[in-house]
Every structure is written in C-alpha cells, then in structure tokens.
KEVEX-479233 format. One record per residue (C-alpha): x, y, z; residue in one letter. Coordinates in steps of 0.25 Angstrom, whole numbers. Last residue first. Layout:
N
R       x       y       z   type
R       X       Y       Z      A
...
END
This chain:
487
R       x       y       z   type
R     -10     143     -29      A
R     -14     146     -15      S
R     -14     134      -6      V
R     -27     131       1      E
R     -27     122      13      H
R     -30     108      15      I
R     -28     100      28      Q
R     -26      85      27      G
R     -16      83      38      I
R      -4      82      28      R
R      -8      95      22      T
R     -15      96       8      M
R     -12     108      -1      A
R     -23     114      -9      V
R     -25     121     -22      G
R     -13     115     -31      A
R      -3     113     -19      G
R      -2      98     -16      T
R      -5      90     -28      E
R      -3     100     -39      L
R      10     106     -32      W
R      16      92     -31      F
R      13      90     -45      R
R      21     102     -49      R
R      32      97     -41      L
R      31      84     -49      L
R      30      92     -62      N
R      44      98     -59      A
R      50      85     -56      A
R      45      79     -68      V
R      50      90     -77      E
R      64      89     -71      K
R      64      74     -73      R
R      59      75     -87      Y
R      70      85     -90      D
R      81      76     -84      A
R      76      64     -93      S
R      70      52     -86      A
R      71      38     -83      R
R      83      34     -92      L
R      91      46     -87      D
R      91      61     -88      S
R      97      68     -76      L
R      91      78     -66      P
R      96      92     -63      Q
R      88      96     -51      Y
R      85     107     -41      D
R      86     119     -50      D
R      75     114     -60      A
R      67     112     -47      L
R      66     127     -45      A
R      56     128     -57      L
R      47     118     -51      V
R      48     125     -37      A
R      43     138     -44      A
R      32     130     -50      E
R      27     125     -37      A
R      28     139     -31      T
R      19     144     -42      D
R       9     133     -41      I
R       7     135     -26      N
R      13     131     -13      W
R      16     145      -7      R
R      31     148      -5      Q
R      40     147       6      G
R      47     134       1      I
R      44     131     -13      L
R      55     137     -21      A
R      64     132     -11      M
R      60     118     -13      E
R      62     119     -28      A
R      76     124     -26      N
R      79     113     -15      P
R      74     101     -24      A
R      78      89     -16      R
R      86      77     -21      K
R      85      62     -24      P
R     100      60     -29      T
R     107      62     -42      A
R      96      72     -46      A
R      81      72     -51      M
R      77      58     -50      G
R      72      59     -36      G
R      66      72     -32      F
R      64      81     -19      A
R      56      93     -15      I
R      55      98      -1      R
R      47     111       3      A
R      45     118      16      D
R      36     129      21      M
R      28     130       8      I
R      17     141      10      Q
R       2     136       7      G
R      -4     144      19      H
R      -6     132      28      L
R       9     129      27      D
R      15     120      16      V
R      26     110      18      Q
R      30     104       5      L
R      35      91       1      M
R      39      86     -13      F
R      45      73     -19      A
R      49      69     -33      G
R      53      56     -40      C
R      58      58     -54      V
R      62      47     -65      A
R      58      37     -55      S
R      61      22     -56      I
R      50      13     -59      D
R      42       3     -51      Q
R      28       9     -54      E
R      23      21     -61      F
R      32      19     -73      R
R      40      30     -80      K
R      43      37     -66      S
R      39      49     -58      V
R      39      47     -43      K
R      31      56     -34      W
R      32      62     -20      T
R      22      72     -13      R
R      22      79       0      F
R      14      92       5      L
R      16      95      20      R
R       6     105      26      G
R       2      99      39      R
R       7      90      50      S
R      21      90      46      P
R      25      77      39      A
R      32      66      47      D
R      47      65      45      P
R      53      54      37      V
R      66      47      43      C
R      73      37      35      I
R      81      26      42      K
R      94      19      44      E
R     102      23      31      L
R     116      16      33      I
R     129      21      37      E
R     142      14      37      G
R     149      23      27      P
R     142      36      27      A
R     128      37      20      L
R     126      51      14      A
R     122      46       0      N
R     127      44     -14      Q
R     119      38     -25      Q
R     120      51     -33      Y
R     124      61     -23      G
R     124      65      -8      L
R     111      59      -5      Y
R     108      59      10      F
R     105      73      12      A
R      92      72       5      E
R      88      62      15      I
R      89      71      27      P
R     100      66      37      M
R     101      58      49      E
R     113      52      56      R
R     114      39      65      R
R     126      34      73      Y
R     133      21      78      D
R     130      13      66      G
R     129      23      55      G
R     115      25      53      W
R     109      35      43      L
R      95      41      46      V
R      89      48      34      L
R      79      60      35      R
R      66      62      27      A
R      62      76      25      G
R      49      73      17      L
R      55      79       5      V
R      67      70       5      M
R      59      57       8      L
R      51      60      -4      A
R      63      62     -13      P
R      70      50      -7      M
R      60      39      -9      S
R      60      38     -25      D
R      75      35     -27      G
R      78      41     -40      I
R      91      48     -37      P
R      95      34     -31      S
R     101      36     -17      G
R     101      21     -13      N
R     101      26       1      V
R      87      31       0      I
R      81      19      -7      N
R      88       9       2      G
R      83      16      14      G
R      68      15       9      L
R      70       0       7      T
R      68      -9      -5      G
R      62     -23      -4      A
R      47     -20      -3      N
R      48      -7     -11      R
R      55     -15     -22      V
R      44     -26     -22      P
R      33     -16     -22      V
R      38      -8     -33      S
R      47       4     -35      A
R      42      17     -28      F
R      29      20     -35      R
R      20      16     -24      R
R      28      23     -14      A
R      29      36     -22      L
R      14      36     -23      E
R      12      34      -8      L
R      22      44      -2      W
R      11      54      -2      Q
R       5      47      10      P
R      15      52      20      E
R      18      45      33      Q
R      10      32      29      Q
R      16      33      15      I
R      30      34      21      L
R      27      21      30      A
R      22      13      18      T
R      34      19      10      F
R      44      13      19      A
R      37       0      20      D
R      38      -2       5      A
R      51       4       4      L
R      57      -7      14      A
R      62      -1      27      V
R      78      -3      27      G
R      80      12      29      A
R      71      13      41      G
R      60      22      40      I
R      58      33      51      E
R      45      41      50      L
R      41      54      56      G
R      46      63      67      K
R      39      56      79      D
R      43      42      73      V
R      36      32      64      T
R      46      20      62      E
R      49      12      50      I
R      59       1      53      R
R      67      -7      43      K
R      81      -2      46      L
R      81      -6      60      E
R      75     -19      56      P
R      88     -23      49      I
R      85     -35      39      Q
R      85     -27      26      G
R      99     -21      28      L
R     107     -31      20      Y
R     122     -30      21      I
R     129     -35       8      V
R     143     -39       5      D
R     147     -37      -9      G
R     137     -31     -18      L
R     143     -36     -32      D
R     135     -29     -43      R
R     128     -36     -54      L
R     123     -23     -59      Q
R     109     -28     -62      K
R     106     -39     -51      T
R     116     -35     -41      V
R     115     -20     -41      W
R     100     -22     -43      L
R      99     -28     -30      G
R     105     -16     -24      V
R      93      -8     -28      D
R      81     -15     -23      T
R      90     -22     -13      S
R      82     -18      -1      G
R      93     -14       8      A
R     107     -19       5      L
R     120     -13      11      L
R     132     -17       3      R
R     144     -22      12      A
R     157     -13      11      Q
R     157     -11      26      P
R     157     -26      30      H
R     161     -27      44      E
R     156     -14      48      A
R     144     -15      40      R
R     141     -28      47      I
R     142     -22      61      L
R     133     -10      58      L
R     123     -19      51      L
R     122     -28      64      E
R     119     -15      72      S
R     109     -11      62      L
R     101     -24      65      R
R      97     -36      56      R
R     109     -37      48      P
R     108     -44      34      A
R     122     -47      29      F
R     126     -52      15      F
R     141     -56      14      H
R     148     -60       1      Y
R     158     -70      -3      G
R     149     -79     -11      H
R     140     -80       1      S
R     138     -74      15      Q
R     125     -71      22      Y
R     125     -64      35      H
R     110     -64      39      L
R     106     -59      53      P
R     105     -71      62      P
R      93     -80      61      L
R      81     -79      70      L
R      73     -71      59      A
R      73     -83      50      L
R      65     -91      60      R
R      55     -80      61      A
R      55     -80      46      L
R      52     -95      46      A
R      40     -93      55      A
R      35     -81      47      L
R      35     -89      35      V
R      28    -101      41      P
R      17     -93      46      T
R      15     -84      34      T
R       5     -93      27      D
R       3     -85      14      L
R     -11     -81      11      A
R     -20     -88       0      K
R     -33     -81      -1      R
R     -44     -87     -10      P
R     -44     -79     -23      L
R     -50     -65     -24      A
R     -37     -59     -19      Y
R     -29     -65     -31      A
R     -39     -59     -40      A
R     -34     -45     -36      T
R     -20     -48     -39      A
R     -24     -55     -52      A
R     -31     -43     -57      E
R     -18     -35     -55      L
R     -11     -46     -63      I
R     -21     -45     -74      P
R     -20     -30     -75      R
R      -4     -30     -75      Y
R       0     -34     -89      G
R       3     -48     -93      T
R      15     -45    -102      C
R      27     -38     -95      R
R      23     -38     -80      C
R      31     -30     -70      L
R      30     -33     -55      N
R      35     -22     -45      G
R      22     -15     -45      S
R      15     -28     -42      I
R      11     -24     -28      A
R       8     -10     -32      D
R      -2     -14     -42      I
R      -9     -23     -32      V
R      -9     -11     -22      A
R     -16      -2     -32      E
R     -26     -13     -36      R
R     -31     -16     -22      G
R     -25     -23      -9      P
R     -32     -36     -12      C
R     -35     -42       2      T
R     -25     -50      11      P
R     -14     -40       7      A
R       0     -45      10      N
R      -1     -59       4      Q
R      -8     -54      -8      Y
R       2     -43     -10      M
R      14     -53      -9      A
R       7     -62     -18      W
R       5     -51     -28      L
R      20     -47     -29      S
R      23     -62     -29      M
R      13     -65     -41      V
R      18     -53     -49      F
R      32     -58     -47      G
R      28     -72     -52      P
R      21     -67     -64      T
R      32     -59     -70      C
R      37     -70     -79      F
R      23     -75     -81      G
R      22     -73     -96      C
R       7     -70     -95      Q
R       2     -68     -81      S
R      -9     -61     -74      G
R     -20     -69     -81      H
R     -30     -66     -70      C
R     -32     -80     -67      T
R     -17     -84     -67      V
R     -13     -71     -59      M
R     -25     -74     -49      A
R     -20     -88     -47      Q
R      -6     -83     -44      Q
R     -11     -73     -34      V
R     -21     -83     -28      P
R      -9     -93     -25      H
R      -9    -104     -34      M
R     -10    -119     -29      H
R      -8    -128     -41      A
R       1    -119     -49      P
R       8    -116     -35      T
R       8    -104     -26      G
R      15     -92     -20      V
R      28     -98     -15      D
R      34    -101     -29      E
R      31     -86     -32      V
R      42     -82     -22      T
R      41     -80      -7      F
R      53     -77       2      L
R      53     -76      17      A
R      63     -67      24      K
R      75     -70      34      G
R      85     -69      23      D
R      79     -64      10      L
R      89     -53       9      T
R     100     -63       7      P
R      94     -66      -7      L
R      96     -52     -13      F
R      84     -45     -18      Q
R      85     -40     -32      I
R      78     -50     -40      C
R      69     -55     -29      S
R      60     -42     -30      N
R      51     -41     -18      V
R      37     -44     -14      A
R      34     -42       1      R
R      28     -51      12      L
R      27     -47      26      R
R      25     -59      36      L
R      20     -55      49      E
R      26     -54      63      G
R      29     -39      62      D
R      36     -41      49      V
R      41     -55      45      T
R      47     -55      31      E
R      42     -61      18      G
R      48     -58       4      L
R      40     -60      -9      V
R      46     -62     -22      V
R      46     -54     -35      T
R      55     -58     -46      C
R      46     -54     -58      A
R      45     -41     -51      G
R      50     -32     -63      C
R      58     -21     -56      D
R      67     -28     -45      G
R      80     -28     -53      E
R      81     -42     -58      A
R      72     -38     -70      C
R      64     -51     -72      G
R      68     -63     -64      E
R      57     -72     -60      K
R      52     -79     -47      T
R      46     -92     -51      G
R      60     -97     -53      S
R      62    -104     -40      C
R      75    -111     -44      H
R      80    -109     -29      M
R      94    -105     -33      D
R      92     -98     -47      E
R      78     -93     -46      R
R      75     -90     -31      L
R      90     -86     -28      H
R      91     -77     -40      Q
R      78     -70     -36      L
R      82     -68     -22      V
R      95     -62     -27      T
R     109     -66     -25      R
R     116     -55     -19      T
R     121     -63      -7      P
R     127     -74     -16      T
R     119     -87     -13      A
R     125     -98      -5      N
R     118     -98       8      D
R     103     -98       6      V
R      93    -103      16      K
R      78    -105      14      H
R      68    -106      26      I
R      56    -114      22      Q
R      42    -113      15      G
R      46    -108       2      R
R      56     -97       6      Y
R      60     -92      20      W
R      73     -85      21      F
R      87     -89      25      Q
R     101     -83      19      I
R     112     -92      25      A
R     121     -88      37      R
R     133     -80      40      T
R     138     -77      54      S
R     140     -63      59      M
END
C-alpha cells in the first residue's frame, strides 16, 4: 500500500500535508502551521468549544456540514473532507449574518470563545434554512462555553441572523473537490516514523491489521484524542475506521435496527429515537453536538467506561453486538461484552462491527433512561439509569430489565431488582421492593463526581421516578392503549 499526503478541501482549494506527525491535531495545524489563529485553544479536551470548526462530507450527493472540536481531531482524519474555519465565514467588510448578529446583539465581550460560537451557529445556519427554534439553538451551542458575556445575547443573535438577508454556502465547488478527492486511493500516511492508515473496506482493514497487529484502532477520537493532548501518550501506528462504509450503515431489518459501529453518535441517536422516542432526553444530554458529531456509538461501547451513557439503555432493550474477526462473525448480548474495568470480550484481531437493537413488542413495553450529572449539558454522569418492563393487560410484569452506569466497574444490570419485579403487579409496593433489592446489586465507589451513598440514593430515586412516570395510575403501551394498573 503506497503512501501519500493528507489531502482535504480548505479555503477554496485542495490542501496537502505531508510532513506533520500523524497525531498532530487539526487545531495545531491551523494555528502553528497555517498561522490561522481565529480558531482558539481553550481546554484541549473537547469541552469548551473555542476550537470549533466545521467539517464537510458528501452524503447522498449533498454536502453535510458538522461542527467538531479541532483540538482532539487528528489531522489525517481530515483526508477526503472539507474544512471550514472562522476565517471562511466572513470578513470585517462583508460579515456573515451570524457574525453581524453577534455584533448587533452584543454577543461577545472578551471574544475568546466567539469564533467557536460563530462556527457552531454557522453550521446550524447552513443546515437549517429557517430558524429551528430556541431548543435547537441551545442544543447547537451546547458544546460552547462562555465565561463573560452570558448566553442570552448569543441566543438572540442566532435568531437575529435569520432575519438578515440569507447567505447560504455555495456547495458546488466543494462537492466537485470532494468528488476528486474520493478518487484517491485509501490513505496510507507515513511521517516521523509512524504510519496512519484509513482503509475504506473491511477487507482492507483485515490486511492492514495482519501487517500491523500492534496498531491503535481509532474511531471518533473523542477519547483517544485526550490520550495525546492531556497524557502526551505515543499512539504508535494508527488505523482509522472512519472511512469504512460498512461500519457506518444504519439498517432497518425484520428484527429491529442494525447500527454500524462507526456510525456517529448524532446519527445513531436519531435512528434510536425514531425506533423508541424515550431515547430523546438522554440523546440531548449525551455530551455536546461537536462530540456527538465526531464520536461513534461503537467507540462508546468498546471504550467500556463505567459511565458510558449509551450502554445501560442498550442493555435493557436487549441489544446484541456483532463482533467481526475477518473470516467469521460472532454475536453476544451487550452485557456479556464487559469482563471488568475497561476489559471486554474482543479477541485479538476482532472489532465490533455493529449493534443490533430489537424492535419493541407491539404492546405493553415501558422504557425510560435518564442521566444525572451536576450540569444539564455536556457533563459526565454521576449515575445513568435505564429501565424496561414488559407488562401484560392485567398489570403483571412479564419481563424486567434494569441497568446502571456509574454504579460499578462496568455498566451493569441489576439482577436482584429485576427478580423483585418479574411476576408481580406493577404497583408502588413492587417498585419499593425493587428499590430495596438494588442495595444487593451495586456497591458503588466514591469519587470526585459523587459519593457512594449519593449514587445509591440516586439509583433508588430513578427507579421510583420510573414508577411515577409509567405506573402511578395508568400504563401507556407502545401502541397508545391505556389500561388501569392497580396501586
């Protein structure tokens, strides 16, 4: 596999890079190599949004724009894409409506965070021809922190931008450039003694892994990026999975939903919400828009963090994982995947290929998932809980699944609480019996986010909330029928 330069569309032309280290970040390249200092460095861990840029890709013949954190994205991951920074949006003489609205509405004081806000709002503006509403605007800037101005004038600027004459991006030259880049061979980039591979097929991945068995697999970089920027770790050779279409498919099949491990969290949550609307609250609170745009569902699962917020809900919904080993596939329930703290069941040479989420029964399923953290947006969970009951027409619980993150070394189901529910009628006494049983399911630790006692109390109260929302008087079935449940 011959080597070549990294190539991406930037500022009206195809930009080539052939002498940067493979783990140099997009932010470092912009500021230090290109001397484009509009993009700022704040936290260098994807939290503050000062470094926000927008990436463009061709999807179904159209240009898809998404805001991401440039501080944790490695430069080679730009290959074949389009990069937009605050320098592309407008000039002092010809400001973009988003920029003009920020000025008019006094949306900036010190100005350090302003370029990031502008890029998040610009991406929203380009993707939505009309103002999508206050909640959508809040979500769009959920990954941008402001230390001095406050958010009211920035929210007002987002609305005001749509009142100005519209200035949409001309996508024709961008799409033409991306079409030329797509004709290039898969990226094999070599610099400073390290290799960076971006295969475009699973078969190519198999060959590269055979030749470089110690290479680090990279998905969305929202976690691995911090290994470099914060821990200064040497990743060695890297194999990037973000260019493999087989890992980025979302398919509706007879048995439910199949989500490729490389599907961005933003797209995965969209599909999950369509299948089960109760995902919505967790999806909004799962990190920020830039993190959801870059991170993948498979990466969140394989990372195995005890506070990975997607896993409890996937566990209670009966999700199964398909592991691919080149010449074979094997399948397992997601709860069987975790063997210990950051230990999983992947054998050498295997990868997670896809996540299979079964459809709900036609009636009687009750499902909720909630996250508890100190901040509403962009915060790591103290506890994340998920609950599923299958209730018959008489209010008897036929099946029960409860799972929590933040309560053990891995995301984990609550077998004692589940057994306290199965076969019983869904009423307050049954709910309290399950609350008592939770004490035997988890022995959480105390850390900077929460004490063990707090976590136990939160878990118990989330189970009580589940009762209050689904069992206090009536139970709503999936098809909209209502039947009385005795308390």
